[in-house]
N, C-alpha and C positions, 0 to 999 in steps of 0.2 A: 029731864035732858035725855037725848038719844044720840048715840054715836054710831056710825056705820062707816065701813070702808067701802070705797067705790073704785073699782078698777076701769079705767078709761083706755081704750086702745084707739088710736088714730093712725090711719094708713095715708102717708103723704107721698105723692109723686114729685120728685125733684130732678130738674134738667139744669145741666150747666154746659157751658162751652169748654170742654176739657183743654182746648188750645190757649185759653186764657190763664190756665192755672200753671204757668211757666215755672221753672226752677227759681227764678229771681222773685216772682210773686210769692211762691211758697216760702222761700227763705225770709223775706220781709214780714210775711204774716205771722211766721213762727217767732220772729224777733219781737214784734209789738203786741200780738194778741194771744194766740193759743198755740200749743206745740203740736200741730196738725202735720203729720208726715205723709199722708196720703190724700188723694182725691176723695176717697170714701169718707175720710174724716170730715172733709168740708161738707159733703153731701149729707152725712148724718147730722152735723151742726145745723145745716140750712133746714133740714126736715124737722128737727126739734124746734126750731125758731117758728116755723109754720105752725106746728102742732100747738105751740103755746100762744099763738096769736100774735106774735112779735113782728110779722111781716105784714105790711098794709097792702093796699090795692094798687095796682099800676106799677110804675117803676120806682119802688121803695128804695130809699138809700139804706144800705146795710154797712154798718161799721166794719172796716176792713176790705170791704168788696166794692163799695161805692154803689152807684145806681145799679139795680138789678140787670138791666139790659146791658150794662158794659161787660158783665161777666157771663152773659147769656144765661142767667139764672131765672127760672120760673118754677113755681111750687103750686101744688093743688092738693087740697084734702080729698081723698077718693072715698074713705069709709070711715065711720066711727062707731064704736061699741061701747056700752057701759054696762057694767055688772055690779049689783050691790052685794056685799057680803056682810053677814052678822058678825058683830065683834064679840 
């Protein structure tokens, strides 16, 4: 049996319509989903979802946001690197 550690880095571009992230939206999102206080919190979350392959193609419905187009959300993986480390 062999075990190795693999470092994976994925660079993701995330675009959102900042005007859609109103104080009312932010309050409701915090109340029902995650305690995000800033637009950057949402952008990081969406980037992680893209990196983990959780966003599909086209106008994917995202829990808490609705269809991506409604919030002006688009994501794109730009670059990926892998590095294997011996354990």
